[in-house]
N, C-alpha and C positions, 0 to 999 in steps of 0.2 A: 579558479579551479576549472579545468576542462572536464568534460563528461568522462573521459578515459581516466583522469586522476581520481574523480569521484568513485568510479567503479573499482579502481584498484584499492582505494582507501577503505571502502565499505564492503569489500568482496565477501568477507565472512562476518559482517556486522549484524547488529540488531538495530533495525530502523523503526523508530516510533512514528506513527502517523497521527497527525492532527490537522484539523481543517475546520470548515464551517458547514453548517447544515443547509444554508440557503445558497445553492449553486445555480447560476443562470443556466437555462436550457442548453445553450451552446457549450457549456463547460463540462457536461457529463461525459461526452465522448472523449474529450481531451484528457480528463482525469483517468478514465479507463485506459486510454492509450499510454499514459505515463506509467501507470501501474504495470501494464504489460511490458513496456520497454525496460523498466527497472527489474522486474521479475526475470526477464530474459537475460539481461546483462549481469545480474547478480544472483546466479543460481544457488549460491551457498548462503545468501543472506536470509534473515528472518525479518518479516514485517509484522509489527504489532499495532493493533488498532482496537478501539472501542466499537468499531463498525457502525457508528452513528449514521443516520440518514445524511445524504449529501456527499461531501468530498471523501470522507472516510470510506463509505460504502462503494463509491465509484472507483476509487483507487484500488480497493480490495478486489473488486470484480476483475480488474485488469491483471493483478497478480495471480488470481485464481485461474485465469485463462491459461497461464503458463504452468503453475504448479501450486495447487491449493495447500500443500504441505508447508509452504513457505509462510503461511499466514498463522498468526496467533491472535485470537480475539481475547481482549482483556475485559473481564466482567467485574463490575463494581462490588458485587457480593455474591455469595452462593445462591443458587436458584434464581438468578437474574433472568428475566425474560425479555 
């Protein structure tokens, strides 16, 4: 699948984020850039995340740079901190 095919397929989709907490230092900027790229090319998509430290948080930062309204944070239960 090409990037263009991916963007067409998920143009209005809900994309669930999952990853790992232990991200190598050089990975942080790359994950932020990927979030920014997808947020830019998928302006009508929704990105859902638990926003855990590491890859989830980095990716979400990139999406938020484009449009924070595209992010939905999933909480495990009411009053989660």
